[in-house]
C-alpha positions as CSV (number, residue, x, y, z in Angstrom):
1,S,0.0,0.0,0.0
2,S,2.8,2.5,1.0
3,M,4.7,1.5,-2.1
4,S,1.8,2.2,-4.4
5,E,1.1,5.5,-2.8
6,K,4.8,6.5,-3.1
7,L,4.9,5.5,-6.7
8,A,1.8,7.6,-7.5
9,Q,3.4,10.6,-5.8
10,L,6.6,10.1,-7.9
11,C,4.6,9.9,-11.2
12,A,2.8,13.1,-10.1
13,R,6.1,14.9,-10.5
14,L,6.0,14.5,-14.2
15,A,4.9,17.5,-15.9
16,G,3.6,15.6,-18.9
17,L,1.2,13.4,-16.9
18,R,-2.1,14.1,-15.3
19,V,-2.2,11.5,-12.4
20,I,-5.5,10.5,-10.8
21,D,-5.0,10.2,-7.1
22,R,-4.8,6.8,-5.5
23,G,-7.6,7.3,-3.2
24,S,-10.1,7.6,-6.1
25,V,-8.7,4.4,-7.5
26,L,-9.2,2.6,-4.2
27,S,-12.8,3.8,-3.9
28,L,-13.6,1.6,-6.9
29,G,-12.8,-1.6,-4.8
30,A,-12.6,-4.8,-6.8
31,R,-13.7,-2.9,-10.0
32,A,-10.3,-1.1,-10.1
33,G,-9.0,-4.3,-11.7
34,D,-11.0,-3.6,-14.8
35,P,-9.1,-0.9,-16.9
36,R,-12.3,0.1,-18.7
37,V,-14.0,0.9,-15.4
38,V,-11.0,3.0,-14.4
39,G,-11.3,5.0,-17.6
40,T,-15.1,5.4,-17.4
41,E,-15.2,6.3,-13.7
42,L,-12.0,8.4,-13.3
43,G,-11.4,9.8,-16.7
44,A,-8.0,8.2,-17.1
45,Q,-6.6,7.2,-20.4
46,Y,-4.0,4.7,-19.1
47,A,-3.8,2.5,-16.0
48,L,-0.4,1.5,-14.4
49,R,-0.6,-2.1,-13.3
50,A,1.8,-4.4,-11.7
51,T,2.1,-8.1,-10.9
52,V,4.0,-9.0,-7.7
53,R,5.6,-12.3,-6.9
54,W,8.3,-13.6,-4.5
55,A,11.6,-14.6,-6.1
56,T,14.8,-15.9,-4.7
57,G,18.0,-14.1,-5.8
58,A,21.4,-15.7,-6.7
59,D,22.4,-14.9,-3.2
60,G,19.6,-17.0,-1.8
61,V,17.8,-14.0,-0.3
62,A,14.0,-13.7,-1.0
63,R,13.0,-10.7,-2.9
64,V,9.8,-9.1,-4.2
65,Q,9.8,-9.0,-8.0
66,V,7.5,-6.4,-9.5
67,T,6.6,-6.4,-13.2
68,P,4.9,-3.2,-14.3
69,S,2.6,-2.7,-17.4
70,I,0.6,0.1,-18.9
71,V,-2.9,-0.6,-20.1
72,R,-5.0,1.7,-22.3
73,T,-8.4,2.1,-20.6
74,R,-10.4,2.5,-23.8
75,D,-10.1,-1.1,-24.8
76,G,-7.9,-2.8,-22.2
77,T,-5.0,-3.2,-24.6
78,T,-1.6,-3.6,-22.9
79,M,0.6,-0.8,-24.4
80,W,3.8,-1.6,-22.5
81,S,5.2,-4.3,-20.2
82,G,8.4,-3.5,-18.3
83,E,11.2,-5.7,-17.2
84,P,10.8,-7.1,-13.7
85,L,12.2,-5.1,-10.9
86,D,13.5,-6.6,-7.7
87,A,13.0,-5.1,-4.2
88,S,14.3,-6.4,-1.0
89,P,11.7,-6.5,1.8
90,S,14.1,-4.7,4.0
91,D,14.6,-1.9,1.4
92,P,11.5,-1.6,-1.0
93,L,12.2,2.1,-1.7
94,A,15.1,1.9,-4.2
95,M,12.9,0.3,-6.8
96,Q,10.1,2.9,-6.9
97,A,12.0,5.8,-8.5
98,T,13.3,3.4,-11.2
99,M,9.8,2.3,-12.0
100,A,8.4,5.8,-12.2
101,S,11.3,6.7,-14.7
102,R,10.6,3.7,-16.8
103,V,6.9,4.6,-16.9
104,A,7.8,8.1,-18.2
105,D,10.0,6.6,-20.9
106,A,7.2,4.2,-21.9
107,L,4.8,7.0,-22.3
108,D,7.4,9.1,-24.2
109,I,7.3,11.9,-21.6
110,A,10.4,14.1,-21.8
111,I,12.2,14.5,-18.5
112,A,14.8,17.2,-17.9
113,A,18.1,15.9,-16.5
114,V,17.6,17.6,-13.1
115,E,14.0,16.2,-13.0
116,R,15.2,12.7,-13.7
117,E,17.9,13.0,-11.0
118,R,15.2,14.1,-8.5
119,L,12.9,11.3,-9.6
120,L,15.7,8.6,-9.2
121,T,16.5,9.9,-5.7
122,P,14.4,7.8,-3.2
123,T,12.6,9.6,-0.3
124,S,14.8,7.7,2.0
125,S,17.4,4.9,1.5
126,D,17.1,3.7,5.0
127,A,14.2,1.3,5.6
128,R,14.4,1.8,9.4
129,A,14.2,5.6,9.0
130,W,11.2,5.1,6.8
131,E,9.5,2.7,9.4
132,A,10.0,5.4,12.2
133,Y,8.6,8.1,10.0
134,E,5.5,6.0,9.2
135,R,4.9,5.2,12.8
136,A,5.1,8.9,13.7
137,R,2.7,9.7,10.7
138,A,0.2,7.1,11.9
139,I,0.0,8.8,15.3
140,L,-0.5,12.2,13.8
141,E,-3.2,10.9,11.4
142,R,-5.3,9.4,14.1
143,N,-8.8,10.8,14.0
144,D,-8.8,13.4,16.7
145,D,-12.0,15.4,17.6
146,R,-10.1,17.6,20.0
147,G,-8.6,19.4,17.0
148,G,-5.0,18.8,18.4
149,F,-2.9,16.3,20.0
150,A,-2.3,15.3,23.6
151,D,1.1,15.9,25.2
152,D,1.8,12.1,25.3
153,E,1.1,11.8,21.6
154,I,3.6,14.7,20.7
155,D,6.0,13.1,23.2
156,A,5.8,9.8,21.3
157,V,6.1,11.4,17.8
158,L,9.2,13.6,18.3
159,P,11.6,10.7,19.2
160,L,10.5,8.8,16.2
161,L,11.1,11.7,13.9
162,D,14.5,12.3,15.6
163,Q,15.3,8.7,14.9
164,A,14.3,9.0,11.3
165,V,16.4,12.1,10.6
166,A,19.4,10.8,12.5
167,R,19.4,7.7,10.3
168,D,18.9,9.6,7.2
169,P,19.7,13.4,7.3
170,R,18.2,13.9,3.8
171,F,14.8,12.4,4.7
172,D,12.9,15.5,3.6
173,E,9.4,14.4,4.8
174,A,10.7,13.6,8.4
175,I,12.6,16.8,8.5
176,A,9.4,18.8,7.6
177,V,7.1,17.1,10.1
178,R,9.6,17.6,12.9
179,A,10.1,21.2,12.0
180,T,6.4,21.9,12.0
181,I,5.9,20.2,15.4
182,R,8.9,22.0,17.0
183,R,7.6,25.4,15.7
184,V,4.2,24.8,17.4
185,L,5.9,23.8,20.6
186,A,8.2,26.8,20.6
187,Y,5.3,29.2,20.1
188,S,3.4,27.6,23.1
189,G,6.6,27.9,25.2
190,R,7.4,24.1,25.4
191,L,10.6,24.4,23.4
192,P,13.3,27.0,23.1
193,R,12.7,29.3,20.1
194,A,16.2,28.6,18.9
195,V,15.3,24.9,18.4
196,A,12.4,25.8,16.2
197,E,14.3,28.3,14.2
198,S,17.1,25.8,13.6
199,S,14.6,23.3,12.3
200,M,13.0,25.9,10.0
201,A,16.4,26.8,8.6
202,Q,17.0,23.1,7.9
203,L,13.6,22.9,6.2
204,R,14.5,25.9,3.9
205,E,17.7,24.0,2.8
206,V,15.5,20.9,1.9
207,H,13.2,23.2,-0.1
208,R,16.1,24.6,-2.1
209,R,17.1,21.1,-3.0
210,D,13.6,20.2,-4.2
211,V,10.8,22.7,-4.3
212,G,8.2,20.1,-5.1
213,V,8.0,18.1,-1.8
214,P,4.4,18.7,-0.6
215,I,5.0,18.4,3.1
216,V,8.0,20.7,3.0
217,A,6.2,23.4,0.9
218,S,3.2,23.3,3.2
219,A,5.3,23.8,6.3
220,L,7.1,26.7,4.8
221,V,3.8,28.3,3.6
222,R,2.3,28.0,7.0
223,D,5.3,29.7,8.5
224,A,5.2,32.5,6.0
225,L,1.4,33.0,6.5
226,A,1.8,33.0,10.3
227,D,4.1,36.1,10.0
228,G,2.0,37.8,7.1
229,R,4.6,37.2,4.4
230,L,2.0,36.6,1.7
231,D,4.2,37.1,-1.3
232,E,6.6,34.5,-0.1
233,A,3.8,32.0,0.7
234,R,2.4,32.5,-2.8
235,R,5.8,32.0,-4.5
236,I,6.4,28.8,-2.5
237,A,3.0,27.3,-3.3
238,E,3.2,28.2,-7.0
239,E,6.7,26.9,-7.5
240,A,5.8,23.7,-5.7
241,S,2.7,23.1,-7.7
242,A,4.5,23.7,-10.9
243,A,7.1,21.2,-10.0
244,R,4.4,18.5,-9.3
245,P,1.3,19.5,-11.3
246,S,-0.7,16.3,-10.4
247,S,-0.2,16.7,-6.7
248,T,-3.6,17.4,-5.1
249,E,-1.8,18.2,-1.8
250,L,0.1,21.0,-3.6
251,L,-3.1,22.2,-5.3
252,A,-4.8,22.3,-1.9
253,L,-1.9,24.4,-0.8
254,R,-2.3,26.7,-3.7
255,A,-6.0,27.0,-2.9
256,S,-5.2,28.0,0.6
257,V,-2.7,30.6,-0.3
258,A,-5.1,32.0,-3.0
259,S,-7.8,32.2,-0.3
260,E,-5.6,34.1,2.1
261,S,-4.6,36.5,-0.7
262,G,-8.3,37.1,-1.6
263,D,-7.9,35.6,-5.0
264,T,-11.2,33.7,-5.5
265,A,-10.4,33.0,-9.1
266,G,-7.3,31.2,-8.0
267,V,-9.2,29.3,-5.4
268,R,-11.8,28.2,-7.9
269,D,-9.2,27.0,-10.4
270,A,-7.3,25.0,-7.8
271,L,-10.4,23.4,-6.4
272,Q,-11.7,22.4,-9.8
273,R,-8.2,20.8,-10.6
274,I,-8.4,18.9,-7.3
275,V,-11.8,17.4,-8.2
276,T,-10.6,16.6,-11.7
277,L,-7.6,14.6,-10.3
278,S,-9.5,13.3,-7.3
279,P,-13.1,12.4,-8.7
280,R,-13.7,9.7,-6.2
281,H,-11.4,10.7,-3.2
282,P,-13.7,11.4,-0.3
283,S,-11.3,13.7,1.7
284,R,-10.3,15.6,-1.3
285,L,-13.9,16.2,-2.4
286,A,-14.8,17.2,1.1
287,Y,-11.9,19.7,1.2
288,A,-13.1,21.1,-2.1
289,G,-16.7,21.3,-0.9
290,H,-15.7,23.2,2.2
291,G,-13.5,25.6,0.2
292,A,-16.4,26.2,-2.3
293,I,-18.7,27.2,0.5
294,T,-16.3,29.2,2.7
295,D,-14.1,30.9,0.1
296,L,-16.2,31.0,-3.0
297,R,-19.6,31.3,-1.3
298,D,-20.9,28.9,-3.9
299,I,-23.1,26.8,-1.7
300,T,-24.6,24.7,-4.5
301,L,-21.2,23.6,-5.8
302,G,-19.9,23.0,-2.2
303,V,-22.9,20.9,-1.1
304,G,-22.6,18.8,-4.3
305,W,-19.0,17.9,-3.5
306,L,-19.6,17.4,0.1
307,E,-22.5,15.0,-0.4
308,R,-20.6,13.1,-3.1
309,A,-17.8,12.6,-0.5
310,A,-20.3,11.4,2.1
311,R,-21.8,8.9,-0.2
312,L,-18.4,7.5,-1.1
313,A,-17.3,7.3,2.5
314,P,-20.2,7.4,4.9
315,R,-18.1,6.6,7.9
316,D,-14.9,8.5,7.1
317,M,-14.3,10.8,10.1
318,D,-12.3,13.4,8.2
319,V,-15.1,13.7,5.6
320,L,-17.8,13.9,8.3
321,R,-16.0,16.5,10.3
322,T,-15.3,18.7,7.2
323,R,-19.0,18.4,6.2
324,L,-20.3,19.4,9.6
325,R,-18.0,22.5,9.7
326,A,-19.1,23.5,6.3
327,Y,-22.8,23.3,7.1
328,T,-22.3,25.2,10.3
329,A,-20.7,28.0,8.3
330,V,-23.7,28.0,6.0
331,G,-26.0,28.1,9.1
332,D,-28.4,25.5,7.7
333,S,-29.9,23.9,10.7
334,L,-31.4,20.9,8.9
335,R,-28.1,20.1,7.2
336,I,-26.3,20.5,10.5
337,E,-28.7,18.0,12.0
338,G,-28.1,15.5,9.3
339,A,-24.3,16.0,9.4
340,W,-24.3,15.6,13.2
341,R,-26.4,12.5,13.0
342,D,-24.0,10.9,10.6
343,F,-21.0,12.1,12.6
344,T,-22.1,10.5,15.9
345,A,-23.3,7.3,14.2
346,A,-19.8,6.9,12.8
347,G,-18.4,7.2,16.3
348,G,-17.8,10.9,16.6
349,V,-17.8,12.3,20.0
350,M,-19.0,15.5,21.6
351,A,-16.1,18.0,22.0
352,A,-15.9,21.8,22.7
353,R,-15.3,22.6,19.1
354,W,-18.8,21.3,18.2
355,L,-20.8,23.4,20.5
356,G,-21.1,26.1,17.9
357,S,-22.5,23.6,15.5
358,L,-25.1,22.4,17.9
359,A,-26.1,26.0,18.8
360,M,-26.6,26.7,15.1
361,G,-28.7,23.5,14.6
362,T,-32.3,22.4,15.2
363,A,-34.0,22.8,18.5
364,P,-33.0,19.4,19.8
365,L,-29.4,20.2,19.0
366,R,-29.6,23.6,20.7
367,R,-30.9,22.0,23.8
368,Q,-28.0,19.5,23.8
369,A,-25.6,22.5,23.6
370,L,-27.3,24.1,26.6
371,R,-26.9,20.9,28.6
372,A,-23.1,20.6,27.8
373,T,-20.7,20.9,30.6
374,A,-16.9,21.3,30.5
375,A,-16.5,17.7,31.6
376,S,-19.0,16.3,29.0
377,V,-17.1,18.0,26.1
378,G,-13.6,17.0,27.5
379,A,-12.5,20.6,27.9
380,V,-9.3,19.9,29.9
381,T,-6.7,22.1,28.0
382,Q,-6.5,25.9,28.1
383,E,-7.6,26.2,24.5
384,D,-10.5,23.8,24.9
385,S,-11.7,25.5,28.0
386,T,-11.6,28.9,26.3
387,R,-13.5,27.5,23.3
388,Y,-16.0,25.8,25.7
389,H,-16.8,29.0,27.6
390,G,-16.9,31.1,24.5
391,E,-19.3,28.7,22.6
392,R,-21.5,28.2,25.8
393,S,-21.7,32.0,26.1
394,L,-23.1,32.1,22.5
395,A,-25.6,29.3,23.1
396,L,-26.9,31.0,26.2
397,L,-27.2,34.4,24.6
398,A,-29.3,32.8,21.8
399,H,-31.4,31.2,24.5
400,G,-32.0,34.6,26.1
401,D,-30.1,33.9,29.3
402,S,-27.9,37.0,29.2
403,A,-26.7,36.8,32.8
404,A,-25.3,33.2,32.4
405,A,-23.9,34.2,29.0
406,R,-22.0,37.1,30.6
407,A,-20.5,34.8,33.3
408,H,-19.2,32.4,30.6
409,A,-17.9,35.3,28.5
410,D,-16.1,36.6,31.5
411,T,-14.3,33.3,31.8
412,A,-13.6,33.0,28.1
413,Y,-12.2,36.5,28.1
414,A,-9.9,35.9,31.0
415,L,-8.6,32.6,29.4
416,H,-8.1,34.5,26.2
417,R,-6.0,37.1,27.8
418,W,-3.9,34.5,29.4
419,A,-3.4,32.7,26.2
420,D,-2.5,35.9,24.3
421,T,0.6,36.3,26.6
422,V,1.9,33.0,25.2
423,H,4.4,33.8,22.3
424,S,2.6,33.3,19.0
425,P,2.6,35.0,15.5
426,L,0.6,38.1,15.3
427,S,-1.9,36.7,12.7
428,N,-2.5,33.8,15.0
429,R,-3.8,36.2,17.7
430,V,-6.3,37.5,15.1
431,F,-7.9,34.4,13.9
432,T,-6.9,31.4,16.1
433,R,-9.8,29.0,16.5
434,G,-11.3,28.9,20.0
435,L,-9.6,32.1,21.1
436,R,-12.0,34.5,19.5
437,P,-12.2,37.7,21.4
438,W,-15.6,38.7,20.1
439,R,-17.2,36.1,22.4
440,L,-16.7,38.7,25.1
441,A,-18.9,41.2,23.1
442,M,-21.6,38.4,22.8
443,A,-22.3,38.8,26.5
444,G,-23.1,42.5,26.0
445,R,-20.3,43.9,28.0
446,T,-20.0,47.4,26.6
447,A,-16.7,48.5,28.2
448,A,-15.0,45.3,27.2
449,A,-16.4,45.6,23.7
450,R,-15.0,49.1,23.3
451,A,-11.6,47.8,24.7
452,L,-11.8,45.0,22.0
453,L,-12.1,47.6,19.2
454,D,-9.2,49.5,20.6
455,S,-7.0,46.3,20.7
456,L,-8.0,45.6,17.0
457,E,-6.8,49.1,16.2
458,R,-3.5,48.4,18.0
459,I,-3.1,45.2,16.0
460,G,-3.7,47.1,12.7
461,A,-1.1,49.7,13.7
462,F,1.4,47.2,14.7
463,R,1.5,45.6,11.3
464,D,0.4,46.6,7.8
465,T,-3.1,45.2,7.8
466,A,-2.9,44.7,4.0
467,R,-0.1,42.1,4.6
468,L,-2.1,39.9,6.9
469,P,-3.8,36.8,5.5
470,S,-7.3,37.4,4.1
471,S,-8.8,35.3,6.8
472,A,-7.3,37.6,9.5
473,R,-8.5,40.7,7.8
474,V,-12.0,39.2,7.3
475,A,-12.1,38.2,11.0
476,Q,-11.3,41.8,11.9
477,V,-14.1,43.2,9.7
478,C,-16.7,40.7,11.0
479,L,-15.7,41.2,14.6
480,R,-15.9,44.9,14.2
481,G,-19.5,44.7,12.7
482,S,-20.8,42.4,15.5
483,T,-19.1,44.4,18.3
484,L,-20.7,47.7,16.9
485,S,-24.0,45.9,16.7
486,L,-23.8,44.9,20.3
487,L,-23.0,48.5,21.2
488,G,-26.2,49.5,19.3
489,D,-24.2,51.6,16.8
490,V,-25.9,50.2,13.7
491,D,-24.8,53.2,11.5
492,A,-21.2,52.4,12.1
493,A,-21.7,48.7,11.7
494,L,-23.4,48.7,8.3
495,R,-20.2,49.1,6.3
496,P,-18.3,46.2,7.9
497,L,-21.4,44.2,7.9
498,R,-21.7,44.4,4.1
499,E,-18.0,43.5,3.8
500,C,-18.3,40.6,6.1
501,L,-21.3,39.1,4.3
502,T,-19.7,39.4,0.8
503,R,-16.1,38.8,1.2
504,P,-14.5,35.3,0.8
505,G,-14.3,33.6,4.2
506,G,-16.8,36.0,5.7
507,Q,-20.1,35.1,7.4
508,Q,-22.8,33.3,5.4
509,L,-26.2,34.7,5.2
510,G,-27.8,31.8,7.0
511,A,-25.3,31.9,9.8
512,F,-25.9,35.8,10.1
513,R,-29.6,35.2,10.5
514,R,-28.9,32.9,13.5
515,D,-26.2,34.9,15.1
516,P,-27.3,36.3,18.5
517,T,-24.5,38.9,18.4
518,V,-26.2,40.9,15.5
519,A,-29.8,40.6,16.7
520,T,-29.9,44.4,17.0
521,M,-28.8,44.9,13.3
522,R,-31.2,42.3,12.0
523,R,-34.2,44.5,13.1
524,D,-32.9,47.6,11.3
525,A,-34.7,48.2,8.0
526,R,-31.4,49.0,6.2
527,V,-29.9,45.7,7.1
528,Q,-33.1,43.9,6.1
529,R,-32.8,45.5,2.6
530,L,-29.2,44.5,2.4
531,L,-30.1,40.9,3.3
532,A,-32.9,40.8,0.7
533,E,-30.6,42.0,-2.0
534,L,-27.9,39.5,-1.2
535,E,-30.4,36.7,-0.9
536,A,-31.9,37.5,-4.3
537,L,-28.4,37.2,-5.7
538,E,-27.9,33.8,-4.1
539,A,-31.3,32.6,-5.3
540,R,-30.2,33.4,-8.9
541,G,-27.0,31.3,-8.3
542,V,-24.7,34.3,-8.2
543,P,-21.9,33.6,-5.6
544,L,-21.4,36.7,-3.4
545,A,-17.6,36.6,-3.5
546,A,-16.4,38.2,-6.6
547,G,-13.2,36.8,-8.2
548,R,-10.2,39.0,-8.9
């Protein structure tokens, strides 16, 4: 399985190939063995197949012998059959790049000398380094409804990554994951900043060797976005995607950077390419659906992709979580109810991060949100506790219990102030999930709301706001509108409100109609006319986010 995945990644480097992702192939099950089905269902012209058998070498050591072939999907004709390649069970990595190179030759794809050299360089030549990395990755990829990882999981991952890098200092993926984790730990105060900076310097060196390693490019883009270096993030994402044009991971990275740059046309192009290359990959379809809703404000397109993903993988937790988040953003209570039912039926558990979804759902879900306690949602960390009290404040405010909402908002605000003293990038302090300062304003605390606006002004003065990621700027705009609404200053709130409701990543109309923080604004005739205008556009299928 790992060998097939790696081979697909290697072929995705070839500029002359459009490689359908392996997840879409696997979704066909036993039907994937029929090349004609692959062609019809996935739109592929050729299928790379291989027969695998055990063979004993001249030295008496058992080896795996792999014989590749290329089949034309239109009629099932074998177009090429390669020479058998031997791989030792203790070192299966060396053979993969050779096979990818032979596939390119068989399809008559021109490969530049430097590209061929990179292709023939295995990810790691050390099987034990690869094993340690795979164990670390398995821990990190566990389904986790907390939205993060416990200390013991991080403590288990870092030694494995250290082992992988120690055994193979040129193991790019292991270097990237280790640098990312070290950076997060440094910003939370658990590691010296110098350790994280050293890892990021090593990562930049890896990127100079090969710009097309998805996990390396992703780590560098996150680092650039966290510090507001948008041009750098865009350059890294575009160079990486050009180096591996069939990599859906890098297309997702391009979509993310385009979103943070406010480039909706770029987002749409990247999402469409992802769906083309991943027509039956549930997680990729769910990602594209969520992006269509939040970044493009194209609800019809997003729901279509999300529902296709759910039909393909009805118990895939990654898909179900993404679907629930997307429908929460839309503010569609019936869809939220259905998504929550599917999520819990598949084994999903209640957590602080889902209180906002329940509060936006149908009456039974709202009652469930009101009954939630810190213990019942597993709010044991500082971040989870902040999120719990903030979301609880919102649910109580919508229920009409302003006194209890104020108490929870006080607690959330105190926790937020504590968390903000921890060293973190400026942009993180603007839009970090669960640490949203506007929860204070939801409890109607006028003085604190005014202080909140002042703090936003200080953030804007501290750094050129135009350089902040789009999500940070939109969060500022929406927060300003809701805060002014709570203060009863509808005149001042109208401009940020329109911007919040129409910019990519801003609030959806359905969610706005359910948001208790803007109840004052919703009663204003000018706001009602604005909502009617925007709803008329949506009814005609006109996305509210205009492309650049």
